[in-house]
C-alpha positions as CSV (number, residue, x, y, z in Angstrom):
1,X,96.1,151.8,133.2
2,X,95.2,153.3,137.0
3,X,93.9,151.4,139.5
4,X,95.7,150.4,142.7
5,X,94.3,146.3,143.1
6,X,95.1,145.6,146.7
7,X,94.1,149.8,148.8
8,X,91.4,149.1,150.5
9,X,88.1,150.7,149.5
10,X,87.5,154.6,149.5
11,X,85.8,155.6,152.2
12,X,81.7,156.7,151.6
13,X,81.3,160.3,151.1
14,X,82.2,163.7,149.6
15,X,85.9,163.4,148.2
16,X,87.2,167.2,147.8
17,X,90.3,166.4,145.3
18,X,94.3,167.9,146.9
19,X,94.8,171.6,145.0
20,X,97.0,170.5,143.6
21,X,94.4,167.3,141.1
22,X,93.2,170.7,140.4
23,X,95.9,172.4,139.5
24,X,97.1,170.1,137.2
25,X,93.3,169.8,135.6
26,X,92.8,173.3,135.4
27,X,95.9,173.0,132.7
28,X,94.7,169.4,131.0
29,X,91.1,171.3,130.1
30,X,91.7,174.4,130.4
31,X,89.1,177.8,132.5
32,X,88.7,180.9,132.0
33,X,89.6,182.4,134.9
34,X,93.0,181.5,137.4
35,X,91.8,181.9,140.7
36,X,88.3,179.8,139.0
37,X,86.2,177.0,140.4
38,X,86.7,173.6,138.6
39,X,84.6,171.2,138.0
40,X,86.0,167.6,138.3
41,X,83.0,165.7,138.0
42,X,82.2,163.9,134.6
43,X,79.7,165.5,132.7
44,X,76.5,163.9,131.5
45,X,75.8,165.5,128.5
46,X,78.1,164.5,125.4
47,X,77.6,167.8,123.7
48,X,80.1,169.3,127.0
49,X,82.2,167.8,127.4
50,X,82.7,167.5,123.9
51,X,83.2,171.2,124.0
52,X,85.9,170.1,126.5
53,X,87.9,168.4,124.5
54,X,87.9,170.7,121.9
55,X,88.2,174.0,124.1
56,X,91.3,171.7,124.9
57,X,92.5,171.4,122.0
58,X,92.2,175.1,120.4
59,X,93.9,176.2,123.1
60,X,97.1,174.3,122.0
61,X,99.9,176.3,124.3
62,X,100.0,177.9,128.4
63,X,101.7,175.2,130.9
64,X,98.8,172.8,129.4
65,X,102.5,171.5,126.8
66,X,105.3,170.3,128.3
67,X,107.3,169.8,125.5
68,X,107.5,173.1,123.5
69,X,108.9,171.5,121.3
70,X,106.3,169.9,118.9
71,X,107.5,166.3,120.6
72,X,105.3,163.7,122.2
73,X,105.3,165.1,125.8
74,X,106.0,162.2,128.5
75,X,103.4,159.7,129.3
76,X,101.0,160.8,132.4
77,X,98.0,159.3,134.7
78,X,95.3,161.5,134.6
79,X,91.9,160.6,136.3
80,X,88.3,162.7,135.9
81,X,85.8,160.4,138.5
82,X,82.2,162.4,139.9
83,X,82.0,163.0,143.7
84,X,79.0,161.2,144.4
85,X,80.4,157.9,142.6
86,X,81.3,156.8,146.1
87,X,82.6,153.2,146.2
88,X,82.7,153.4,142.2
89,X,85.2,156.6,143.1
90,X,89.0,155.5,141.9
91,X,92.2,157.3,143.6
92,X,94.6,159.2,140.8
93,X,97.6,157.3,141.0
94,X,100.5,157.9,138.9
95,X,100.9,156.4,136.3
96,X,105.5,155.0,137.5
97,X,103.6,153.9,141.0
98,X,100.9,151.7,139.2
99,X,103.6,150.2,136.6
100,X,105.4,149.4,139.1
101,X,108.8,151.1,138.4
102,X,110.5,154.1,140.4
103,X,109.1,157.1,139.8
104,X,111.4,159.4,137.0
105,X,113.7,161.5,138.2
106,X,114.3,164.7,137.1
107,X,113.4,166.8,133.3
108,X,117.9,167.5,133.3
109,X,118.8,163.9,134.2
110,X,120.4,161.8,131.6
111,X,118.0,158.5,132.0
112,X,115.0,160.5,132.2
113,X,113.5,159.8,128.5
114,X,113.0,161.8,126.2
115,X,110.0,163.3,124.3
116,X,110.5,160.5,120.9
117,X,110.7,158.1,124.2
118,X,107.8,155.1,123.0
119,X,106.6,155.6,126.1
120,X,106.6,158.7,126.4
121,X,102.1,158.0,126.0
122,X,99.6,159.7,127.5
123,X,96.3,157.4,129.9
124,X,93.2,158.3,130.4
125,X,91.0,156.7,132.9
126,X,87.7,157.5,133.0
127,X,85.6,156.5,136.0
128,X,82.5,157.2,135.8
129,X,79.1,155.9,136.9
130,X,76.3,153.6,135.0
131,X,73.9,156.4,134.8
132,X,76.6,158.5,132.8
133,X,76.9,158.1,128.7
134,X,80.2,156.9,127.8
135,X,82.7,159.6,126.5
136,X,82.8,161.1,123.2
137,X,85.6,161.9,121.1
138,X,85.1,165.0,117.9
139,X,86.9,164.0,114.9
140,X,91.1,164.7,114.9
141,X,91.3,165.4,119.0
142,X,92.9,163.1,120.3
143,X,95.5,163.9,117.0
144,X,99.1,165.3,117.9
145,X,101.3,167.8,115.7
146,X,103.9,165.1,115.8
147,X,104.6,161.5,114.3
148,X,105.2,160.0,117.1
149,X,102.1,158.3,116.5
150,X,101.4,159.2,119.9
151,X,99.3,156.2,122.0
152,X,95.4,157.1,124.6
153,X,95.1,153.9,126.4
154,X,91.1,154.7,128.0
155,X,90.3,152.7,131.8
156,X,86.2,154.5,131.3
157,X,85.0,151.2,133.7
158,X,87.6,152.2,136.8
159,X,88.3,148.0,136.9
160,X,92.2,148.5,136.4
161,X,92.1,146.2,133.7
162,X,93.5,148.4,130.9
163,X,96.5,147.4,130.4
164,X,100.7,149.0,129.6
165,X,101.4,150.7,126.1
166,X,104.1,148.8,126.1
167,X,102.2,145.0,126.7
168,X,99.4,146.4,123.9
169,X,101.9,146.5,120.7
170,X,103.2,144.1,121.4
171,X,102.7,141.1,119.4
172,X,99.5,138.3,120.2
173,X,96.5,137.4,119.8
174,X,93.6,138.1,121.4
175,X,92.6,135.4,124.0
176,X,88.6,135.2,121.8
177,X,90.4,135.0,118.9
178,X,92.9,132.2,120.3
179,X,90.1,130.6,122.3
180,X,88.2,129.9,118.6
181,X,91.8,128.7,117.7
182,X,92.3,126.6,120.3
183,X,88.5,124.8,119.4
184,X,89.1,124.5,115.5
185,X,92.6,122.6,116.6
186,X,91.0,120.5,119.0
187,X,88.3,119.4,116.2
188,X,90.2,118.5,113.5
189,X,92.6,116.4,115.8
190,X,89.0,115.2,116.8
191,X,87.7,114.5,113.4
192,X,92.2,113.0,112.6
193,X,91.4,110.2,115.3
194,X,88.0,108.9,114.3
195,X,90.3,109.0,110.6
196,X,92.0,107.1,112.8
197,X,90.0,104.7,115.3
198,X,88.0,103.7,111.4
199,X,91.5,103.2,109.6
200,X,92.4,100.7,112.7
201,X,88.8,99.2,112.8
202,X,89.0,99.2,108.6
203,X,92.3,96.9,108.8
204,X,91.8,94.4,112.4
205,X,88.2,93.2,110.0
206,X,90.8,92.7,106.8
207,X,92.8,90.9,109.3
208,X,90.0,89.0,111.2
209,X,88.8,88.2,107.5
210,X,92.2,86.7,105.9
211,X,93.4,84.7,109.5
212,X,89.8,82.4,108.4
213,X,90.5,82.6,104.7
214,X,94.6,81.9,105.2
215,X,92.9,78.9,107.4
216,X,92.2,75.0,107.1
217,X,88.5,75.6,106.6
218,X,89.2,76.7,103.0
219,X,92.9,74.4,102.0
220,X,93.1,72.2,98.5
221,X,92.1,68.9,99.2
222,X,91.0,68.3,95.3
223,X,93.0,68.8,92.0
224,X,92.2,68.3,88.9
225,X,95.2,67.9,86.2
226,X,94.8,68.3,81.8
227,X,96.8,68.4,79.2
228,X,99.6,66.4,80.8
229,X,100.3,62.8,78.2
230,X,104.1,62.8,78.5
231,X,104.9,64.7,81.0
232,X,107.1,63.4,84.0
233,X,104.9,61.8,86.6
234,X,106.9,61.6,89.5
235,X,108.3,65.6,89.6
236,X,104.4,66.2,88.7
237,X,103.1,64.3,91.5
238,X,105.2,66.5,93.7
239,X,103.3,69.6,92.4
240,X,100.4,67.8,93.0
241,X,101.3,67.7,96.8
242,X,102.1,71.3,97.2
243,X,99.6,72.3,96.5
244,X,96.8,70.0,98.7
245,X,96.1,71.1,102.2
246,X,97.2,74.0,101.1
247,X,95.1,77.2,102.0
248,X,93.3,79.2,98.3
249,X,94.4,82.5,99.8
250,X,98.2,80.9,100.2
251,X,98.6,78.7,97.4
252,X,101.7,79.9,95.6
253,X,100.4,79.3,92.2
254,X,103.5,81.2,89.7
255,X,106.3,78.5,92.2
256,X,104.6,75.5,91.4
257,X,103.9,76.6,87.6
258,X,108.0,76.8,87.5
259,X,108.5,73.8,89.0
260,X,106.2,72.4,86.5
261,X,107.7,73.6,83.3
262,X,111.2,73.1,84.9
263,X,109.5,69.5,83.8
264,X,111.1,69.0,79.7
265,X,107.7,68.2,78.3
266,X,106.3,71.0,78.9
267,X,105.7,74.3,77.4
268,X,104.4,75.9,79.6
269,X,101.1,75.5,82.4
270,X,98.5,77.1,84.2
271,X,97.8,76.9,87.6
272,X,94.5,78.1,89.6
273,X,93.3,78.4,93.0
274,X,89.7,78.5,92.9
275,X,87.2,78.4,95.6
276,X,87.2,77.4,98.6
277,X,88.5,74.2,98.6
278,X,90.2,73.2,95.0
279,X,92.9,74.1,92.4
280,X,93.4,72.9,88.6
281,X,96.1,73.0,86.5
282,X,96.9,72.6,82.9
283,X,99.5,71.8,80.5
284,X,100.3,72.0,77.2
285,X,103.0,69.9,76.3
286,X,106.4,70.3,73.4
287,X,105.4,68.6,70.0
288,X,109.0,65.9,69.5
289,X,109.7,65.6,65.9
290,X,112.9,63.8,65.6
291,X,114.3,61.9,67.8
292,X,118.8,60.0,67.6
293,X,120.8,57.9,68.6
294,X,123.3,58.0,71.8
295,X,126.5,56.4,73.1
296,X,124.3,54.2,75.3
297,X,122.4,53.0,72.7
298,X,119.0,54.2,73.6
299,X,117.3,56.8,71.6
300,X,116.8,60.8,72.3
301,X,113.0,62.5,71.0
302,X,113.6,66.0,70.1
303,X,111.5,68.7,69.5
304,X,111.3,71.7,66.9
305,X,114.5,73.6,68.5
306,X,116.2,70.3,69.2
307,X,115.9,70.0,73.1
308,X,115.9,66.8,74.5
309,X,112.5,65.7,75.2
310,X,113.8,62.0,76.2
311,X,116.2,59.6,76.7
312,X,114.1,56.3,75.7
313,X,114.4,52.7,75.3
314,X,114.3,51.5,71.3
315,X,113.5,53.6,68.3
316,X,109.8,55.7,68.2
317,X,108.8,55.3,64.5
318,X,106.5,58.1,65.1
319,X,109.3,60.3,64.7
320,X,111.6,61.2,62.2
321,X,114.9,59.4,62.5
322,X,118.5,62.0,62.4
323,X,122.1,59.9,61.9
324,X,125.3,61.2,61.6
325,X,128.7,61.0,62.6
326,X,128.7,61.1,66.2
327,X,126.6,60.2,68.2
328,X,123.5,62.2,70.6
329,X,124.7,61.8,74.2
330,X,122.4,64.3,76.5
331,X,119.8,64.7,79.4
332,X,116.6,65.2,79.3
333,X,116.0,69.5,79.5
334,X,119.3,69.5,77.2
335,X,120.1,70.7,73.8
336,X,121.3,69.0,71.4
337,X,124.3,71.5,68.6
338,X,123.2,73.9,65.6
339,X,123.3,70.5,63.1
340,X,120.9,68.3,64.9
341,X,119.2,71.4,66.1
342,X,118.1,72.7,62.0
343,X,117.8,69.1,60.7
344,X,114.5,69.1,64.2
345,X,113.4,72.5,62.0
346,X,113.3,70.9,59.2
347,X,111.2,68.6,59.9
348,X,108.3,70.2,60.8
349,X,108.0,72.8,57.3
350,X,108.4,69.2,55.5
351,X,105.2,69.2,53.0
352,X,102.6,66.4,53.0
353,X,103.3,65.0,50.1
354,X,107.3,64.2,50.7
355,X,107.0,64.2,54.9
356,X,106.0,60.1,54.4
357,X,109.0,59.5,52.1
358,X,112.0,60.3,53.7
359,X,113.6,57.7,55.3
360,X,115.8,59.8,57.7
361,X,118.5,62.7,57.7
362,X,121.7,62.9,58.3
363,X,123.8,66.2,59.4
364,X,127.1,66.9,60.7
365,X,127.4,68.7,64.5
366,X,127.6,72.4,62.7
367,X,124.7,71.3,60.0
368,X,127.2,72.8,56.8
369,X,126.4,69.6,55.2
370,X,122.2,67.9,55.6
371,X,120.9,65.1,53.4
372,X,117.5,64.0,53.3
373,X,117.2,60.0,52.3
374,X,113.8,59.5,50.3
375,X,112.4,56.4,49.6
376,X,111.0,55.0,46.0
377,X,107.8,56.6,45.2
378,X,105.0,53.9,44.6
379,X,104.4,54.5,40.9
380,X,107.4,54.4,39.2
381,X,110.9,52.7,38.4
382,X,112.0,53.9,41.1
383,X,113.6,50.6,43.9
384,X,116.4,52.6,46.1
385,X,116.7,55.6,48.0
386,X,116.6,59.1,46.7
387,X,119.5,60.9,48.0
388,X,119.2,65.0,48.4
389,X,121.6,67.3,48.7
390,X,120.7,70.9,51.1
391,X,124.0,71.6,51.3
392,X,124.1,74.3,55.1
393,X,120.9,73.7,55.9
394,X,121.0,76.3,58.9
395,X,117.8,79.2,58.6
396,X,114.8,78.8,57.8
397,X,114.8,81.2,55.0
398,X,117.1,79.2,53.6
399,X,115.4,75.0,54.5
400,X,112.0,76.5,52.6
401,X,114.1,77.9,49.6
402,X,115.1,74.7,49.8
403,X,112.1,72.4,49.7
404,X,110.9,74.6,47.3
405,X,113.0,73.5,45.0
406,X,112.9,70.3,45.4
407,X,108.6,69.5,45.4
408,X,109.5,70.8,42.1
409,X,112.2,69.0,40.5
410,X,110.2,65.4,42.6
411,X,107.0,66.0,40.5
412,X,109.6,66.1,37.0
413,X,111.6,63.3,37.6
414,X,112.6,61.5,34.0
415,X,111.4,57.8,33.8
416,X,114.7,56.2,35.6
417,X,116.4,55.2,38.4
418,X,117.4,58.1,40.5
419,X,119.9,58.4,43.2
420,X,120.5,61.9,44.5
421,X,118.6,65.4,44.3
422,X,121.3,68.8,45.1
423,X,118.9,71.1,45.8
424,X,121.7,72.5,47.0
425,X,122.7,75.4,44.5
426,X,119.9,77.8,42.4
427,X,119.9,75.2,40.2
428,X,119.1,71.8,40.8
429,X,120.4,68.8,39.5
430,X,119.3,64.8,39.4
431,X,121.7,62.1,38.6
């Protein structure tokens, strides 16, 4: 790029270039004869400029070619201006001086760049007035005969704002593209900021709503309980007390259900908190089927799984009495041994014709010997208890098969007193 930024503007008036400049321009653009005057003004006719450039391209020899071998010429600076442009005219400045670097040494100096140096390219500065047309180049005029791919930089306004070849070929972004990219990034940042602010507002609103719902304004003040008959009242009351005064949104219904289902009588519990200030408890209790005496004289109430539901004083007549060689000394919530548990399960399978006649069931702790004591029928000659031996009756299928044999045998009993029926095997025997 040519031009001197800090130099004083030239005086207004005609300027006569130095003879050395005329010689240089003559070698570059050519002339009809060696001693003729050279016109260095910029032609106003594009065709004339094109003709000059074409003639120079066709000449291609003589002193105009600094490198006869065909390699790229050393970088030079050529300024073309008009004599009558006044203050718009720019004095020619060597390229080394314009770039602020030392002048080149002689060609025979080892430090002198070779013709193949990437910086050995030409910069042409064309200084024209506003009334002059732009320079026109013929196709292929700037092409060189070598493979160096020389770069020509044209400064057509004389402002000296052309960039150096090294700077032009370095990676970079055109300022307008850079500004557009910055604008796009700023717009994206604003959009992200808008969504962040919106999400923050939503979170704050939700926090506010949850805070209000979790306050005492929506505390539970009424708890209804259903399905409880034998459930421990003290433990049930403790669960109800925990719910009262608790905000509906903060009520831990799952924990309340776990506490209720830990009560031996409770098989299943459902607790619901109802907006704005109520809660309900639904209980399904276990079904008691048998009872067995303990060593302390109190009776244990058992369900079909052999779980001890309660420990009470006195024998409950509504349940089948279990007996055995030992006593059942367990607390509520514990499970009976295999024998009593199997006997309790057998009670649930008794048919309507057998169940009313069962007085008790005797069973060993391991369940290897189970005997049902049947009361005599009202319409027969039998007046004493009949013992029905089941043998080992642990599994459900085994129990059902033996109950079927007993049912069939009871329908065809002989008209006499019977003391024992054995259904432990497929061949039923009566004594």
